[in-house]
C-alpha positions in Angstrom: 0.0 0.0 0.0 1.3 3.5 -0.9 -0.3 5.3 2.1 -2.0 7.7 -0.3 -5.8 7.8 -0.5 -7.2 6.8 -3.9 -8.9 10.2 -4.2 -5.5 12.0 -3.7 -3.6 9.9 -6.3 -2.4 11.6 -9.4 -1.8 9.9 -12.8 1.7 8.6 -13.2 3.9 10.1 -15.9 4.2 6.6 -17.4 0.4 5.7 -17.4 0.1 6.5 -21.1 2.9 4.1 -21.9 1.3 1.3 -20.0 -2.1 2.0 -21.6 -0.4 2.0 -25.1 1.0 -1.4 -24.4 -2.4 -2.6 -23.2 -4.0 -1.3 -26.3 -1.4 -3.2 -28.4 -2.2 -6.4 -26.6 -6.0 -5.9 -26.9 -5.8 -5.1 -30.6 -3.6 -8.1 -31.2 -5.9 -10.4 -29.4 -9.0 -9.0 -31.1 -7.6 -9.1 -34.6 -6.1 -12.6 -34.1 -9.6 -14.0 -33.2 -11.3 -15.6 -36.2 -14.6 -14.7 -34.5 -13.7 -11.0 -35.0 -11.8 -11.1 -38.3 -12.3 -14.0 -40.6 -9.2 -15.5 -42.3 -10.1 -14.0 -45.7 -9.9 -10.5 -44.2 -6.7 -11.0 -42.0 -4.3 -9.3 -44.4 -6.7 -6.5 -45.2 -7.9 -5.7 -41.7 -5.9 -7.4 -39.0 -2.3 -6.9 -40.1 -2.6 -3.1 -40.6 -4.5 -2.7 -37.2 -1.8 -4.7 -35.3 0.9 -2.7 -37.1 -0.7 0.6 -36.2 -0.9 -0.5 -32.5 2.8 -1.3 -32.7 3.5 2.1 -34.1 1.5 3.7 -31.3 3.8 2.1 -28.7 6.9 2.9 -30.7 5.9 6.6 -31.2 5.2 7.1 -27.5 8.5 5.5 -26.5 10.4 7.6 -29.1 8.7 10.7 -27.8 10.0 9.9 -24.3 13.6 9.7 -25.6 13.6 13.4 -26.3 14.0 15.4 -23.1 12.5 18.9 -23.5 15.6 20.8 -22.3 16.3 22.1 -25.7 14.0 23.5 -28.4 15.0 20.5 -30.5 13.9 18.1 -27.8 10.5 19.9 -27.4 9.9 19.9 -31.1 10.6 16.2 -31.6 8.7 15.1 -28.4 5.7 17.0 -29.7 6.1 15.5 -33.1 6.1 11.9 -31.9 3.2 12.6 -29.5 1.3 13.9 -32.5 2.1 10.8 -34.5 0.9 8.7 -31.5 -2.4 10.6 -31.4 -2.8 9.9 -35.1 -2.2 6.2 -34.4 -5.1 6.3 -32.0 -7.4 7.8 -34.6 -6.2 5.2 -37.2 -7.0 2.4 -34.8 -10.5 3.8 -34.3 -10.9 3.9 -38.1 -9.6 0.3 -38.4 -12.2 -0.9 -35.9 -15.0 1.0 -37.5 -14.0 -0.6 -40.8 -14.4 -4.0 -39.3 -17.9 -3.0 -38.2 -18.9 -1.2 -41.4 -17.9 -4.1 -43.7 -20.8 -6.0 -42.2 -18.8 -8.9 -40.7 -20.8 -10.9 -38.1 -19.0 -9.3 -35.2 -20.4 -8.6 -31.7 -19.9 -4.9 -31.4 -19.6 -5.2 -27.6 -16.1 -6.7 -28.1 -14.9 -3.3 -29.3 -16.2 -1.3 -26.4 -13.2 -1.8 -24.2 -10.7 -0.9 -26.9 -12.7 2.1 -27.9 -12.6 3.5 -24.4 -8.9 2.8 -24.1 -8.2 4.6 -27.3 -10.2 7.6 -26.3 -8.4 7.8 -23.0 -5.0 7.4 -24.6 -5.7 10.1 -27.2 -6.9 12.5 -24.5 -3.8 11.8 -22.3 -1.4 12.2 -25.3 -3.1 15.5 -26.2 -2.6 16.7 -22.7 1.1 15.6 -22.6 1.7 17.3 -26.0 0.1 20.6 -24.7 2.1 20.5 -21.5 5.5 19.8 -23.2 7.4 23.0 -22.5 11.1 23.9 -22.6 12.7 23.0 -19.3 15.9 24.1 -17.6 17.2 26.9 -15.5 18.1 29.1 -18.4 15.6 31.3 -20.1 15.1 31.1 -23.9 17.1 34.4 -24.4 19.9 33.0 -22.3 20.0 29.8 -24.3 20.1 31.8 -27.5 23.0 33.8 -26.2 24.8 30.6 -25.2 24.3 29.0 -28.6 25.4 32.2 -30.4 28.6 32.1 -28.3 29.2 28.5 -29.1 28.5 29.2 -32.8 31.1 32.1 -32.7 33.7 29.7 -31.2 33.0 27.1 -33.9 33.4 29.7 -36.6 36.7 30.8 -35.1 37.9 27.2 -35.1 36.7 26.7 -38.7 38.4 29.9 -39.9 41.6 29.0 -38.6 
């Protein structure tokens, strides 16, 4: 027990990563089931959906590799979070396609994954919005520092 009341607990910084992995497992299990996707549709529907779920996890893990201590890190973290949000939307489209084709599928099997995808997309949008430049230096100070480094590099290159 953590000693913190449930009402006082905050979401972990890694909850979105665990949820992405759970989404990948859920999508893989759903699409592997012949009751959900018949064999004749596996390559058309199941393979792309499973690959999109894999990309979701990869994009989230890649976003976390960029620490937002530089403008470059902020840019790329936001970029990969945006790709992960797009993966969530693509998975929703894949699931809707399975339903819209008219396959004899129990729609209730998709409720859990739909809720997980909505929660993940919301969480990722929040993380993208809250990704800010961190560090003790202000942006103007960082620009000055980089300009000084650039001047040193030019001196070295000139001679």
